[in-house]
C-alpha angles and dihedrals in degrees: 000000000000093000090049091052093050090046092053092045090055090047092050094049089059090054098049096095093048091049097045093050093045118123128249089251092057092049092045090052088057092052093048089055089057091049094049092049091048095053092043094053100038096125092048092052091050090051098051091047091051088052092052098050109341093264110182114248090234092057090048091055095041101039103028113022100033093050092052093045093050092048091051094048092047092050095047090051093053107024097100092053092044091054095053115097110259117231120225133197119268122240116234091245090061101046110156094040132097124219127208139176108218119195115217131174115265089221126223111033135187122204119193110188133193135237103239096074095011098171102036095046092047101046103037091061088045090054089054093047093051092045090056092050102253137145112237142202112195122201110190122194121280091212091074099043098166093055091044090054090050091051091050092050091048096048092044091054094046108037141043112241090243089068105032131002132175126215120191126194141094132295093297089068091051090049093053092047090053091053090063124083114258129171092224138010123201112193130178118187143072125346088240094059089038089066090052091052093047092049090051092048091050091064088066097029086243117169117237144201112205116191100188134153140220138165106328112193129212121202125200110199132208094259106058145115095252098198093049094046091048092051093050094048092045090054093045093049104041100037108115088008091291092299094131123116092219096043115125103268098189135001139222115198123188112248090239090065102025102109096035090049092052090053092047092049093052089048092051092052091054091046089054103040107014129237092299106046094180090068095047116114089208099064122084128211135240106274096242147348095267093058090042091055091048093052093044090052090054087053095050093046091054093049092049090053094052107275116146124220108231092185136337120027094145117139136183115184095190090059095035084237127159118170122226101281132193121192128198133185090043120168132197094251091069118101089224088069093043103045131055105259102205091184143077099289121108122191111205127199132179125231139193104200136015095233094075099045093049088051089050092050092049090052091065134057116296108266129227092234138017124192125199123186117197141110089219107099093195091055091047093049092049092055093046093046096046098047137058126220141148093244135004134197129192116213099353145054136239096355094113090075090064095052106106094191096055130076114247121205146089138269124241106313092020096050153306125242131011137258140186130086114341089355090060091050090050092047091061093042134080107231096219116194115220125190118191114200115214103156120022105216090157090077086082087071096051118117146291085082100221124179089267093052093048090049090054092048089052092049092051091050093052102041108024 
């Protein structure tokens, strides 16, 4: 495997100039090939993702395929304009010059993708990298082996290895890849592994995009449609069995709506998945036994420290099944309020005023997402202005990931860099500044520094 990686790296390095100088039409043709393959092999992709963690076919289409297709179509529509050098205004001191921002490919890129949305979070960064004119090595997750094999087969059939190559395998493969010198690394995963990736990149001064996670709060204010908010939060939390980096991780509900919201939340879960969730065809499973054990231990720790199970709490280790679970009476000493849950358990706490909860949110690491539900604009603005997060949504969940015109990414602990649409193209590009000199007015400041020159320098200092 190591010899194969080194061989492909050498091959891709020889192709960098050809790729970086390729036209928009050539790059668009590559993206169209991905889209065509995706639509042609829809059923196969649904099958492999069900094999990996019983992901419902509808969720594969909505959360995996649709996201990739929309990203491809958006990129195709705008790529020609993105690739053009962007003109900038000229400062008075440099009159007679012209300034441009020229987008050039970063070069050799490594994409390390996660298991929770294994297709979407592999191919969307790849779309951006191809659009920017890079060569790519893609390392999909070993925790979803069937999907990873599908991705490798797809890429092998569509691309020459000098352009895009896929390497499967466990953490040892990722470790070896990270030891090599890349021009950019795009990693999606946990903050803990993100630190490892960043440390490895630092040895080569390689730029990174880290799409991480963290504890994303949701806040239900006093002025809200309780049933509608409950349905949206239930969908955002339990989609993909809670294994979503931007899922609501814990919830504050205003005391005015606390009990009615709990009732509405339980009703929405039954509406989505029926009275026996384990038999629902629309509910995925935890990806493997190790992650099941981790989430189950969070649940047991919370119960031992006084948390009450409002509904759910049913587990089946053999099936990696954890039912949609809501906990009340949660306290800060519980691990479930300290660690990212990444599963179908939702701790809920009541609050009286927004001042305390924003202070609580600020006391922790900055989350990837923050959700606020209220029809009161003043309340919403207070929450947004007094917290920091990578993304925020008012009166819904998860939808920011599908907005092609907005940057997606975290802040500090929850991530570095942005992706999505034009921001993804820029992330895989070097924004090279170009100044074209047409009239050299600066010659008036050349030495010797006569009285006249010194007067001009003082004038510039004062007025420009």
